[in-house]
N, C-alpha and C positions, 0 to 999 in steps of 0.2 A: 350300633355302638352310641353310649350315651354321652351326654355333655360331660359328667364328670371323668368319663374316661378319655375324652378327646382332651380335657383340658390337662388332666394328669400328664397324658402323653406329650402334650406340647410343653409342659413346665419341666418335665424331666429331660426332654431333648434341649431346650434353652439353656437349663443348669448344666447339662454336659458340655454344651458348647462353650459355655461361659468358662467352665473348668479345664477345658481345652482336651477333653477325653478323646474325641475322634482326632485331632492332630497327634495326639500321644500315640494311640493305636494304629495308626496309618504310619508313623515314624517307626514302630517298633516291627510293624509287618515288613517295610521297605529294608529295616537292617537285618530282620531275620533271612528275608528272600537273598540279601547281598551275600551274607555270611553262608546260606546252603550254596549258592552258586561258586562261591570261592572254595568251599571245601567238600562238595560233592559233586559227583558227574551228573552231565546231562543225560536225558534218555535219546539214546541212539534211534530210536523207533518214531517218536512224534516230535523231537526237538524243541519240544516246549516244556516238559516236565523234569523232574530232578529223582535220581534214583535215591531211594531211602533203604535201610537194611530192614529186612523183617527176618522171621524163621517160623518155619512149619515142622509137625512131627510127621514123618511119612515111614511107614515100616516101622514103629517104634525107634526111630532114628531122628533126631533133630537136622534139618537141614538149613542153612543160612543161606539167603539170597538177599539181591538188591531188586526193588520194585519199583516202576514209576508211579507218581504221584497223580498223573493225569491220564494215562492210559494203562493197558493190561500188558505191558511188557515187563519182563523180569529176567533175570539173569542169577544163576548160581554164584555165589562169591566163594571164594578159595580161603579156608582156615590156614594160615598159617604153622599152626602147630599138626596138621595133619598133610604129610607130605604127598600121598596120594591125590588129593584135592590140588595142591600146588602143582603137580606134574600134568594132570588134567588140563588145567587153565596153560600152562606153558606149551603145552602141545597145542591146543585150539589157537592160541597167539602166535604160535611159529608157524602153523597151516595158514593163517589169514596173511602173515608178513612175510610168506616165501615169495610172493608177487613184488618183483623190485620195483616196478613202476607205483604199485601202490605205496612200498615203503618209502620211496623218494617223494612221493605227494606227500605223505603224512610229516616225514621230517621238514619239508619246507613249509608246511602248514603250522608245524610247533615252532618251528624258527620265527617265522613271521608274526604268529600270535604272541611268542616271548617279546620279540623286539617292540612290539606296540604296545603292549602291557607296560613295559619298561619305560617307554618314553612318554606314554600317558601320565604313569607315574611319577616321573621326573617334572611333568608340566603342573600336575597338580601340587608336588612340593613346592614349585616356585610359587604358584598363587598362594599357598599357603604362607609363605615367607613375606609376602607382598601383604597379605592381610592382616599378618602380625605387625608389621611396620605401620599399617594404618590403623591399628588396633579395632578391627573388624571382628564381628562374631563368626565371620567365614572362616576362620582360621582352622578351628577344631574339623568342621566338616571337610574340608579340602585335604586336612591332614588323615584324616579316616579315609577318604577315598583313594589318597595316594598310597595308604597301607594296603588296600584292598587291592590295588592294581599291581602293586609289587608282590603280592602273594601270587596272584594270578600268573604273573610274569614268571614266577619262580616254580611255579608248578609246571608251566610249559616248557622250562628251560630244562627241568628235571626228567621230564617225559621225553624231551628231543635227546638228552644226555641217555638215557636207558635205550632208547631205540637204536641210537647210533652206536652205542659200546655192546649192544645185545645183552643187557642186564635185567630184563623184564623178569619178574618173579625172583630174583636172586635176592636171599636174605642178606640184609647189611648194605644194600647200593645206597641207600640213602646216605649211611655214614661216609661211604666211599665218595660220593658225589660232593658232599661236603667237604671233605679233606682235600680233593683234587682242585676244587675251587672253579670247577667249570659252571659258573652260575650264568654269566652271560654269554649267549649264543648268536 
């Protein structure tokens, strides 16, 4: 590597540090990872990855699936417009949830995580109010973290209600859950 190449790399690196590019990119990666964790399921196999949707053509038929971004785990996704795929997913879920001890354990886990996320959300909301009173720039960050934790708590609460009422894979169950007001468990 020549002198000018090293000098050029140093200058580009220093200019990007001055512009704050690395900090902006790191912040964007953190926001993206938090958003994916809030909206996408985690991998049940490696417990580190996130399941992303993808599709492949098998026997001249398009098949939708969810695949992990860190390991080779994948599972077929049910298409709501296709009642056969939803029936197959419902049958596999009923088979897994037929064990009463597993079902009770899962209900307790969902209830505990829902309460934890809602409590942390209230704590972050209180921190954001304090930051607002102190005119701190921490206000927006605490508010976004509170929103993220509230969404995670609502997801856990919805899954708890679905499992308790046996409404898995039932069309329109989200609307029923919202109308019933069973948001906090």
